N, C-alpha and C positions, 0 to 999 in steps of 0.2 A: 606635267601632271595637271589633269583638268579636275573639274568639280565632280564629274561622273566618276571618274576612277576612284576619287577619295570616297565618294558615296559607297561604292561597291566594296571598297575596302572595310569601311565601317559597318557595313551590314555582315561581311564575313566575321568581324571581331565579335559582334553581338551574338553571334551563335556559338561561341565557345565561353566556358565558364572558369575552368582552373586560372589562377593569375598567371602561371607560367605559360600557358597557351595563349592568353591574351595578348601578353607583352610580345611573345614570338610572332604572333599573328600579324601584329601591328609593324613590327620592324621589318620582317621579311617580306610582306607585301609591298611596303614603302621602298624597300632596297631594290625590289624588282622593276621598279618604274624608270624609264629612260633618264639617264642624267644623274641619278641618285647613286652616289660612290658609297656612302655609310649612313645607317640609321641607328640610331640609339636611344634608349630609355634609361634615364636614372630615376630612382625613387627615393624619397625621404627614408632615412634610417638612422640609428644609433651610431655613435662613433666607436666601432668595433675594432678596427685596424690601426688605431693611432700610433701603437709602438712601432709598427713597420712601414706605415703610409709615407710614401715619399714627398707628400705634399703636406706633411704635418706643420711645417714652419709656417705655411701659408693659411693654416686653419685658425680662425678666431674664436671659434665654438666647438672644443672637441667633444660635446656631448651628442652632436648628430652631424650628418653630412648626407651628401648625395650618393647612392650606391648604384652602381651599373648593374642593371639587372637583364638587360637584353640588348643584343647587337646583331646587325646583319649588313651585308655588303661583300664586295670582293675587289681586288686589287686588278687594275687595268694593265699593270706592269707584269705580274707573274701569276695573277689569277689566285692570289692567297685569300683565304676565307677570313673575314672579319666579324665572325659569330662569337668569338671568345670574349669574355667579360673580366679576364685578369688583366694585370698590367698597370701601366703609369696613371691611367684615368678611371680605375675601377672605384676610387672614391674620389669625390670632388668636394672641396671646402665650400660652405654655404657662403656666397658672395664672392667667390674667387672665380676671376675671368668670366667668360660668357655664359657658360651653363651655371656657374654658381650664381651669377647675377640674376639669372631668370629664376633660380630656386629662391632667391632672396626677396625678389621685387614682385615676382608674378607677372612680369611684362616680357612679351615676345621680343625677339630680337632677330633683325636681317642684317647679315654683315656681308659685304663683297670686297674682294680683292682689289677691284679697280677704284675703291674708296679708301683702301689703307690696308696695311698688313700686321697691324699691332694685334690684331685679335687671333692670329694664327699661333697655336701652341707648339706645332710641329710644323715648321715651314718646309723642312726636306720632303716630308711625307705628302704635303699639299701640293709642293711643286711637281713631284713624280706622278700624283693622281691626278693632276689638272683641276684642283679644287678651285672654285670661283665664288661660291656663295655658301654661308652657314645661315639656317633658318632654325630657330629655336623657339619652341611653344612651351609654355607651363601648362601642365596637367592638373586642372583645378576642378574641384568638386565641392559645391556648397560653401565657397569662399576659402577652403582650404587647398593650399598647394601640396598636390601628392607627389609630384616629381617633374621632370622635365624631358621632352622629346627634342632630340637634335638631329638634324638633316644636313649632310654634307653634299652639295651638288657640283657637278662638274660644268654647270652652266650658271648663267646669272638668271635669278628669278625675279619677277615683277612683284608689285605690292599687291596686285590682286590675286596671286597665287599664294602670297602669304596670308591674305584673308581667307582663303579657301582652307588652308592649313589650320587656322585658328579654330575654325568651325569643326575640322576633323579632330583637333586635339581636345575639343570639348566633349565631343562624342566618345572618344577613346577614354577619356577621364571618366565618364559615366560607366563605360564598359568595365573598367578597372574597378571602380567601386562596387558595381555588381558582383564582380568575381570575388572580390573580398567578403561580401554579403553572403554569397553562396557557399564559401568556404566556412565561414563562422556558423552557418546554419547546419552545413554538413558536420563540423566539429560537434556542435552542441548536440545534433541527433546521434552521433556516435557516443558522446558522453551519456545521453539519456538512455541509449540502449545498454550501456555498460551498467548504468545505475539501475535499471529494469531488471537486468539479469541478476545483479548483485540483490537487489530487493526480493526477487523471486526466491533466490537461495535463502534469504534472511526468513521470508514468509514461510518456507519450508521448515527452516531450522529453529525458528524463534518466536514466530507469532502466535503460535499456540504451545506456548510454554517450553520451546525447545525440542518438539517431538520431530523427529527426521525420519523421513521414509515415503515411499510410493507405492508399497504393497497393497494389495486390497485388504488385507487384514488391518493395516493401520490407517487406511482411508475410512474404513467402517468406524473405527475409533474417532477419527476427527470428525466424521459426519454426526455422531452422537453428541460429541462436544459442543459442536455448532447449535444442535437441537436444543439441548439442555441448558446451556450456559444462560441465556436470557431470563429463564425463571428462576424462582426461589426454590425449586424441588430438591430434595435431599439426594445425593449421589452416592452410589457405593461402588468404588472402583476395585475390581477384583483382578488377580493375576499373580504369577509367582514372583518371588523375590528378584529384585532387580530389573524388573521389566519397565520401570519407569512410571509406577502409579502417581508419584508425586508430581511428575510433569503434567499428567492429566488433571490433577487438581488444580495446579497452577493456571493451565490453559483454561478450565472452567471459571475459574476467578477473573482472570484478565479479560474474558470476553463476556463477562456478566454486568448488570447494572451496578454491581457492588465493587467493581475495580478501582474506585477512588478509596474504598476503605481498605482495611488490612487483612492480609492472608496469614492467619497465625496457625503454625504447625504445632502439632503435639504428637510425639512418638509414644503411643500408649504402652509399648513393651519396654520402655526405658524409665517409667515412673515406678517407684516402690509402691507396694500396695497400700500402705499407710498414708501416702501423701497424695493419692489420687484425687480425694475430695477437695483438698487445698489447692492442688494444681489446676483443677477444673473451675472450682468457684472462688477461689480465694479465701483468706482466713482474716479474723479480727486480731489485734494485738492482744496477746496472753491467752488465745485460745488454747494453746497447748506448749509443751516445753519447747523452747527455741522460737516461738512466735513473738519476736521482739517488737514487731511492727505491724500494721495493717498491711496486707498483700493483695493485690488484685490478681484474679484467675484469668485463665485464657478465655472464658467466655466474656468477660468484661472488656478485655484487650480487642476481642474480635468483632465488639458492638458495631454494627452496621456493615460488617464486611464478612469474611468466610473463615469457618474454623475447619481445618484439615486434620482429621483424626487418623493417623496413620496406625496400622496394625490395631484396628479397633476390637478385633477378636480377643485382644489380651486384657481388656477391661474387666476387673473382678466382677463376678456376677452379682454381689451384694451391692455395687455401686451402680449397676445398670439401670436400676429403677430410677435413681435421681437424674441421670442423664436422660432418660426417657421424659420425665417431667419436663426438664427444660425445653426438649425438643416441642412437646406438645403445647405447654403453656407459655412458653418463652419467660419463665421466672425461675429465679434459683435464690439461695441464702449462702452467705458465706460461712465458714467453719466459725463457731463460736458467736453467732450473731443471729438475732431473730428476725432482722430486717429483711424484706423481700425486695429484689431487685428485678427490674425488667430488662429483657436483652432481646436484640434482633439480630439473630445470626443465622447464617446457611451453614449447612453442614455438608461436607464432602469426606466421606470415610473411606478407607482402603484397607484391603486385608489379603493375605495370601492363603487364607483358610478358607475351607467350605462353611460358611456361615450358616446356610440353609441346613446343612446336616448336623452342624453343632446346635442349631435352634430345636431341629427334631429331637435330639439326644438330650436336651436340657442343659446343655453347656453354655447356651448363650439364649437370652431372653427372645421369646420369639416376636412379642410386640415390638421390641427395639429393632430387631432385624428388620421387620417390614416397615418400620418408620424410616430405617436408614436407607433401604433399598428400593425407594420409590422409582429411582431410575438407575439401574445397574449397567455398568460399563466394563466389560471384560478386556483387559489389556493381553494381547497374545505374547506367548514366549518367542524368542529370537528364532528358534527352529521352526516356528510356524510362520516367520516372514523372513526367510533366507534372502531374497532379492533385495531386502533393506540392508543388510549386513555391510556390505561394500560402501554404501553411502554412510552408514553410521561410522564405519571404521575411519573413511578420509574426514568426515567431520571432526572425531576425535584426534586424528593425526594433526590436523590444523590447529584446533583449540587448543589441546595439551601441548603441542610443540610450541606454540607461542607463549604458553604460559611457564613452560620448562626452558625457555631461551632456545629452543631448536626449531627455527621457523622454516627451514628448508627441507625438512624430512619428506620422503616421497612413499607412498604407498604403491608398491609393483602389482600389477594385475595377477601375478602369480600368487602373491600374498593374498589378495583380495578373495581369490578363489579358494585359497586353503581356509581363510577365516570363515568364509560362507559355508565351508563344508563341515565345520566343527558345530557341535550341538548346543553349546554355550548353556551348560546348566545354571549359571550364575546370571545369565541373561545380559543385558545392556551394561550393567555394573561390571561383571567379568570382563566384558569387551573393552570397556574403559580402561580397566586395571591393565590388562594385557597389552593395549597400546601404549599406555604411559610406561609400562615396564621395557617395551621394545625401544622406546624414545630414549630412556635413560641409558640402556646399553648400548644404543648406538654410538654413545659418547659424541654427539653433535654431528655425525655422519648423516648423508642424505638416505643411505639405504638401510632399511629396518629388517630384523630377523625375529620372527615370532617363534616362541617355543610353546607349542599346543600340546597337551596331554593327548595320548592316544585314548581311544574310547570305542565303546561299541555304540554307535550313534544310529539314529533312525534311519540313516543313509547307508548302514552297513558297513561302518569302517572297522577294522581290526582292532581287538583289544590289545594293549600293552601288558606285560607281565607286572606283577606287584614289585615295589621297590625292594631290592635285595635279592629277588630270585634269579637263579643263574639258568639260562636256556641253553639247551642242547644244540648242536650244530643243525639238526634236523627241525627243530622248533624255530630256529632263527630263519631258515629257509622257508618254513611254512608261514611264518609271520611276513617275510618280506613278500611271498607270493601273494598272500591274502591282501596285503596292502596295495601291490600293484593292480590287482584284480578290482579293488574297489575304486581306484583312481580310473581305470579303463572303463569300468561300467557306468560311472558318473558322467564320462563324457561320451558316451555312446560308442566307445572303442576308437575314438579318434586319437590317433599316436601323435601326431607332429600338427604344427601351426598353431595359430590362435586359438585358444580354448581347448586345446589337446592335452592328453595325458602327460606329456613331457612337460609342458608348461606348468601344469598341476603339481608335479612332482619335482619341478625345479631341475630337470636333467635334459642333457643333449639328447635329440631324438634318437641319434644313431646308439647312444648308450641304452636308452630303453629299449629299443629293438633287440639289442644284443642280450640284455636281460630277460626280455620276453623268450627269446629261443632257448637260453640256459635254463630257465624255469619251465620250459616246455607249455608256454601260454600261448594259445590260439584262440582267434575270435571265433566263438560259437556260430554255427550255421542257423 
């Protein structure tokens, strides 16, 4: 084996990166050279097989040893392949015999039979294969012993060849260190990709107050939140009950300059009429029966932050003037006290009523309405953002499942389609309740079953009879026919396959085809 050959092998090794390929390339190329019976590489590793290792009694340090990681060569007796890495020498104790000594001292060894046989661990094998020399080199990188390269020759090699092998071993150690570095970088890259994907989900689900969705309707809301959040403008969030108006208020606060302050929530519909003023502005001790001590109002608590007035349309008309004064002048007085307090509060209000119509009708102060609605945001109902329902459902299955101790529940595609077809008059709140009920009824199982009320939806679904009403057989057939037609029309008359009516109805396609024939349903031309 000459220096040119070793240089060519080193170049071949430098062009591969996975550790296994580096090791296999080294030993296989060396084993292909004339006179080489066996080439092996052991690497430093933990003491992992101590309980069954045949060399345990010879191991002074069972915390680590040399692991046989790659082997190549063949027998001149029967052509047996020596690429296996199991067996007696798969683990070698540090300091034990020739390979262990190299791993311990970092010193190369050249041992020849004509100088003695005590170094031969398996004399019968050595005699049968005509082994004359063992050449062992430490694989060292930056002063650290990474492992041992061992070669068994069928000829005597001279000192010059050992020197060439030393140079090759140094290059091999560099290639090995580079392979580990590439693998570590690749591992970190994959981890970062996982974290990136996770953070993308979190950004969608949490960074804007937990608003989930990719529909155009919800993207418009998110854009409005991003635009208005940095300002101190009052925001009026409008939408049906259960659409997530509080999440919008939370997102506005979290993305504003006031995010270090408090977001104080007030449900105006839950406050008794006689306690509104005290709830908003606080009261002094003894100001009325039951006022046993001074109490801070919600405006004082929210000073420097944001006050969220949910269901603001429920504030009594006679108190709306005092609220308007605080918004205009930033001043208020507590009940039973003449002292004026200044406050710096941003208002985000929410309502499911048409406040503009209420203002025109005199049920809500017009000046207060305009003060609150400097920047109106309308949150769309679920039926206007059906493409978000599946994502919302999956989100609730995950979050509610973890909270209820049912982490492995799965949302089937057919269920997602059925949920997306429903109109959700209770919007996101109703969807979350339905998901939680399905999780509870699943009794810890993975498969969920949803019980949705029949409805006359915007998508044309049939209407179920009132509870307790008995249908005739003809009415049942008509209902079944209408339900089947609705499903077929929704999927553009695709009967089977992914996204077909059979999947939507949770039926076997053959069963669906049979029912279509019995109900005399044919696709219109």
